[in-house]
C-alpha positions in Angstrom: 72.7 101.7 77.4 74.9 100.0 80.0 75.2 101.8 83.3 78.0 101.2 85.8 77.5 101.7 89.5 80.7 102.8 91.1 81.6 103.0 94.8 84.6 104.5 96.6 85.0 103.6 100.3 87.3 106.2 101.7 88.5 106.6 105.2 86.5 109.8 105.8 83.8 109.6 103.2 81.8 107.3 100.9 81.1 108.2 97.3 78.8 106.5 94.8 78.3 107.2 91.1 76.2 106.0 88.2 78.3 106.1 85.0 77.2 105.8 81.3 79.5 103.4 79.5 78.3 104.7 76.1 78.8 108.4 76.7 81.7 107.9 79.2 80.1 110.4 81.6 78.8 110.4 85.2 75.0 110.6 85.5 74.7 111.0 89.2 77.1 111.3 92.2 76.4 111.2 95.9 78.8 111.7 98.7 78.4 111.3 102.5 80.7 111.1 105.5 82.1 107.7 106.5 80.6 107.5 110.0 82.0 104.1 111.0 85.0 105.1 113.2 85.2 103.1 116.4 85.8 105.4 119.4 87.6 104.7 122.7 90.4 102.5 121.3 93.9 102.1 122.8 96.5 104.6 121.6 97.9 103.8 118.1 94.8 101.8 117.0 92.4 102.9 114.3 89.4 100.8 113.5 86.1 101.2 111.6 82.8 99.3 111.9 82.6 97.2 108.7 78.9 96.4 109.1 78.2 100.1 109.3 80.2 100.7 106.1 78.4 97.9 104.4 74.9 99.2 105.2 75.8 102.8 104.4 77.5 101.8 101.1 74.5 99.7 100.0 72.1 102.5 100.8 74.3 105.0 98.8 74.4 102.6 95.8 70.6 102.1 95.9 70.2 105.9 96.0 72.3 106.7 92.9 70.9 103.7 91.0 67.4 105.1 91.5 68.5 108.6 90.4 69.7 107.3 87.1 67.2 104.5 86.5 65.7 106.1 83.5 69.1 106.3 81.6 69.5 102.6 81.0 70.0 99.3 82.7 72.7 98.8 85.4 75.1 96.2 84.0 78.0 96.3 86.4 79.2 97.4 89.8 82.8 98.6 90.5 84.3 99.2 93.9 87.4 101.0 95.0 88.5 102.0 98.5 91.1 102.7 101.1 94.1 100.4 100.8 96.4 98.6 103.3 93.7 97.9 105.8 92.6 94.4 107.0 89.2 92.9 107.8 88.7 89.3 109.0 85.5 87.6 107.9 84.2 84.1 108.2 82.8 81.9 105.4 79.3 83.5 105.7 80.9 87.0 105.2 80.3 88.0 108.8 83.0 90.4 110.1 84.8 88.8 113.0 86.5 92.0 114.0 86.5 95.7 113.1 88.3 96.9 110.0 91.9 97.8 111.0 92.7 100.7 108.7 95.9 102.0 107.1 96.2 104.4 110.1 96.5 101.6 112.6 99.9 101.4 114.4 99.6 98.2 116.4 102.2 96.4 114.2 104.8 98.4 116.1 104.1 96.1 119.0 104.6 92.9 116.9 108.1 92.4 118.0 109.4 92.5 114.4 111.8 94.8 112.7 109.5 95.3 109.7 112.2 97.0 107.6 114.8 94.3 108.2 112.2 91.5 107.5 110.8 93.0 104.3 113.8 94.7 102.7 115.2 91.5 101.1 111.9 91.1 99.3 111.5 94.7 98.1 112.3 93.9 94.4 109.5 91.3 94.4 106.9 93.2 96.5 107.7 96.7 95.3 107.6 98.2 98.8 108.8 97.8 102.4 106.5 96.9 105.2 105.2 99.7 107.4 102.8 99.8 110.3 99.3 100.0 108.9 100.2 97.8 105.9 98.1 94.6 105.8 101.1 92.3 106.0 102.3 94.0 109.2 98.8 94.0 110.7 98.4 90.3 109.9 101.8 89.6 111.5 100.5 91.3 114.7 97.3 89.3 114.6 99.2 86.0 114.1 101.3 86.7 117.2 98.1 87.3 119.2 96.4 84.1 118.0 93.7 85.9 116.1 94.0 84.2 112.7 91.6 81.3 113.3 91.1 78.6 110.7 88.1 79.4 108.5 88.7 83.1 108.5 89.7 85.2 105.5 91.5 88.5 105.4 90.2 91.1 102.9 90.3 94.9 102.4 87.1 96.8 102.9 86.5 97.1 99.2 87.1 93.4 98.7 84.5 92.8 101.5 81.8 94.8 99.7 82.5 93.0 96.4 82.3 89.6 98.2 79.0 90.6 99.9 77.5 91.5 96.5 78.9 88.5 94.5 79.2 85.8 97.2 82.8 85.2 96.2 85.7 86.1 98.6 88.7 87.4 96.6 91.2 90.2 96.3 93.1 91.5 93.3 96.7 92.7 92.6 96.3 96.4 93.5 94.9 95.7 97.0 97.1 92.6 97.5 100.2 94.7 96.8 99.1 97.3 99.3 99.6 94.7 102.0 103.3 94.5 101.2 103.3 90.7 100.8 102.4 90.3 97.1 104.9 89.3 94.4 104.5 91.8 91.5 106.3 89.4 89.1 104.5 86.1 89.8 101.1 87.6 90.7 100.9 85.5 93.9 101.4 86.0 97.6 105.1 86.2 98.5 105.4 82.8 100.3 108.8 83.3 101.9 107.9 86.6 103.4 104.6 85.4 104.7 106.4 82.5 106.5 108.8 85.0 108.1 105.9 87.0 109.3 104.2 84.0 110.8 101.0 84.5 108.7 99.0 81.3 108.0 98.6 81.2 104.2 95.1 79.9 104.4 93.9 83.2 105.8 94.8 85.0 102.5 92.1 85.2 99.8 92.5 84.1 96.2 93.8 86.7 93.8 91.8 87.4 90.6 92.5 90.0 87.9 91.7 93.6 88.7 88.4 95.0 87.5 87.5 91.8 85.6 84.3 89.9 86.5 84.2 88.5 90.0 80.7 87.2 89.7 77.1 88.4 89.5 75.1 90.3 92.1 73.2 87.7 94.1 69.4 87.9 94.1 68.9 89.3 97.6 71.2 92.2 96.8 69.7 92.8 93.4 66.4 93.3 95.0 67.9 95.5 97.7 69.6 97.7 95.2 66.5 97.8 92.9 68.3 96.1 90.0 66.8 94.1 87.2 68.6 91.5 85.1 72.1 90.1 85.6 74.6 92.6 87.0 78.3 91.8 87.0 80.5 92.7 90.0 84.0 93.8 88.9 87.0 92.8 91.1 88.1 95.8 93.1 90.8 98.3 92.5 92.9 100.3 95.0 91.9 103.9 95.5 95.4 105.1 94.5 95.2 103.3 91.2 91.6 104.3 90.6 92.5 108.0 91.2 95.2 107.8 88.6 92.7 106.4 86.1 90.2 109.1 87.0 92.7 111.9 86.5 94.7 110.5 83.5 92.5 107.8 81.9 94.9 105.4 80.2 97.7 107.8 79.5 101.1 106.3 80.0 103.4 109.4 79.9 101.9 111.4 82.7 101.8 111.7 86.5 99.3 112.6 89.2 100.3 114.7 92.1 97.7 114.7 94.9 97.9 117.2 97.7 95.1 116.6 100.2 95.8 115.8 103.9 98.9 113.9 102.8 100.8 114.1 99.6 101.4 111.6 96.8 102.9 111.4 93.4 102.0 108.5 91.0 103.9 108.0 87.8 102.6 105.5 85.2 105.1 102.9 84.0 104.7 100.2 81.4 106.9 97.8 83.3 107.7 97.2 87.0 110.7 99.2 88.1 112.5 99.4 91.5 113.3 103.0 92.5 114.7 104.2 95.9 112.2 106.2 98.0 109.3 105.1 95.8 106.9 102.1 95.8 106.1 100.1 92.7 102.4 99.2 92.5 100.4 97.3 89.9 97.9 99.1 87.8 94.9 97.5 86.1 95.5 95.8 82.7 99.3 95.2 83.0 100.7 98.7 83.8 102.4 99.8 87.0 102.9 103.1 88.9 105.8 104.4 90.9 104.4 106.1 94.0 106.1 108.6 96.3 104.2 109.5 99.4 104.7 112.3 101.9 103.2 111.9 105.4 102.4 115.6 105.9 101.8 116.9 102.3 98.9 119.3 102.3 98.6 119.0 106.1 101.7 121.1 106.2 99.8 124.2 105.0 97.1 123.5 107.6 99.8 123.3 110.2 101.0 126.8 109.2 97.4 128.0 109.2 97.0 126.9 112.8 100.2 128.7 113.8 99.0 131.9 112.3 95.5 131.5 113.9 97.0 130.8 117.3 99.4 133.8 116.9 96.4 136.2 116.2 94.5 134.7 119.2 97.5 135.1 121.5 98.4 138.7 120.5 95.1 140.3 119.4 92.6 138.1 121.3 90.7 137.6 118.0 89.3 134.3 116.9 89.6 133.8 113.1 87.9 131.1 111.1 90.1 128.7 109.2 89.0 129.9 105.8 89.7 133.5 106.8 93.3 132.5 107.6 93.7 130.4 104.5 92.4 133.3 102.3 94.9 135.7 103.8 97.8 133.2 103.5 97.0 132.7 99.8 96.7 136.4 99.2 100.0 137.2 101.0 101.8 134.3 99.3 100.7 135.5 95.9 102.1 139.0 96.7 105.4 137.4 97.9 105.7 135.4 94.7 105.8 138.7 92.7 108.7 140.0 94.6 112.4 139.2 93.9 113.1 138.0 97.4 113.2 134.2 97.6 111.1 132.6 100.3 112.6 130.6 103.2 113.4 126.9 102.3 110.9 124.8 104.2 111.4 121.0 104.7 107.9 119.8 105.3 108.8 116.3 106.7 107.4 117.3 110.1 106.3 113.8 110.9 109.3 112.1 109.3 109.0 109.7 106.4 108.1 106.0 106.2 111.7 105.1 105.7 113.0 107.6 108.3 110.2 108.1 111.0 112.6 110.0 113.3 113.3 112.7 110.7 111.8 116.2 111.3 111.2 119.3 109.2 113.0 122.6 109.3 113.0 126.1 108.0 116.2 127.6 106.6 117.4 130.4 104.4 115.8 133.1 106.4 117.4 136.5 105.7 116.7 140.1 106.6 113.8 140.5 104.2 111.9 137.2 103.9 110.6 136.5 107.4 107.1 137.6 106.5 103.8 135.7 106.6 103.6 135.8 102.8 107.1 134.5 102.2 106.6 131.8 104.9 103.3 130.6 103.3 105.0 130.5 99.9 107.9 128.6 101.3 105.5 126.0 102.8 103.8 125.6 99.4 107.1 125.1 97.6 108.3 122.7 100.4 105.2 120.5 100.0 105.9 120.1 96.3 109.6 119.9 96.6 109.4 116.9 99.0 107.5 114.9 96.3 109.7 116.1 93.4 112.9 115.0 95.2 111.5 111.4 95.4 111.4 111.1 91.6 114.7 110.2 89.8 115.6 112.4 86.9 115.5 109.5 84.3 112.0 108.7 85.4 110.9 112.4 85.2 112.3 112.7 81.7 109.6 110.4 80.4 106.7 112.4 82.1 105.0 114.7 79.6 102.7 116.5 82.0 101.5 116.4 85.6 97.9 116.5 86.8 97.5 118.0 90.2 94.5 117.0 92.3 93.3 117.3 95.9 91.9 120.3 97.7 95.2 122.0 98.3 95.8 122.1 94.6 92.3 123.1 93.5 91.9 125.9 96.0 95.3 127.6 95.6 96.6 128.6 92.1 100.1 128.9 93.5 100.3 125.1 93.8 100.2 124.8 90.1 103.1 127.3 89.8 105.0 125.5 92.5 104.6 122.1 90.6 105.8 123.6 87.3 108.7 125.3 89.0 109.8 122.2 90.9 109.2 119.6 88.1 109.9 121.7 85.0 106.7 120.2 83.5 103.3 121.6 82.5 100.8 121.1 85.2 97.0 121.1 84.9 94.6 121.1 87.8 92.3 118.0 87.6 88.8 119.1 87.1 87.5 115.9 88.6 86.6 116.1 92.3 86.1 112.4 92.8 88.9 110.8 90.8 88.8 107.4 92.5 85.1 106.6 91.9 85.4 107.9 88.3 88.5 105.8 87.7 86.8 102.7 89.1 83.9 103.2 86.7 86.2 103.8 83.7 88.2 100.7 84.6 85.1 98.6 84.9 84.0 99.7 81.4 87.1 98.0 80.1 87.4 95.1 82.5 83.8 94.0 82.1 84.0 94.4 78.3 81.7 97.4 77.6 84.5 99.6 76.1 88.1 99.3 75.0 91.1 101.2 76.3 91.4 102.7 72.8 87.8 103.9 72.9 88.3 105.7 76.2 91.7 107.2 75.2 90.2 108.6 72.0 87.2 110.0 73.9 89.5 111.7 76.4 91.8 113.1 73.8 88.8 114.7 72.0 87.5 116.1 75.3 90.9 117.8 75.9 
């Protein structure tokens, strides 16, 4: 029985899983905080210690491998992780700087109008360039003379795959997240790289997503307690892995994720350019259209803090966050049963990637709906509405159902009602709490040749 070890390197947590390729089920899962954040940085910078991530990730993989050792032999390792970020390594795979994550804003100081430079290439790259995207960060590094010869730029997931296999490479899902990858040729977008001043030699080779990158080298086989040859799959971006984890290989559905941010991902069979959405490659020849909200589920937390501060100011009572959330949900549920419509809430409080100066607003307040319950309901509707307005009607017409994931969706049944109201489609709440690590395992089953897409699709249809 072939076992896949799967790892998800998130910004705030690490998750590892052992996955049975025969039964298509997880055997063991472990989660721990990502404790690598580098403190004391200049404003606008966000870095993590790559060596700390490497050591914690390897320890986590060893732990889940040991838990499931009696189930069969580990035959493959699959890695997903946070996208957009940049790590510089030398030929011996020693990090030469910290990981600069997707939250890093130093590219604003690059002296470039990122939108003007990248917009002519949007049909090829599928997205514009924004601060935090790898192409923008590399442009800043180039202007500061930090791209020395002999260095390679990789994502944090690419780095772990290289550590295990000894081969430095990336693949289309992570390459595209940097905003300098050509979706149609499968290569780096040379003209854009030149405009950004990036030395081409710093960019890694691009290999197929989730296909074999190499075998785990002997020192790491021993460290992880593995026997026999173990393949390392080329990485996959956490967005794409989450879609696989929530939908499998369905091509007529969408995933709406409401966590701290908000994101909708719609599976497409071909690349398509749509205003307000990014086009990203999926494993095995598909694509997704992605709309992202900067606030998303944070909007509801923002309202929670407002209520909490109001109670403190007027009643001098300190409430726990969960107490406030529970009351908000209860009052919103009551408001939903009344004929009075809630206020219209625009949740773009931090703007959008295309319009960073834009701000949210609350309108439609009448003499009956300025209540805590109606306001909470209005925020829930606004979170979902922002994402629904990104999706063109012809695209939505091809979507059969929507899977909602993330804590905001799982913990509040009103989110499902809001999704069905805004999209006019059936919505199911994803029962998987770690979609990305599961999706990476499912994808590796196909990419490494243990199962076919048809096998997995049939298994999931029977499970439903």
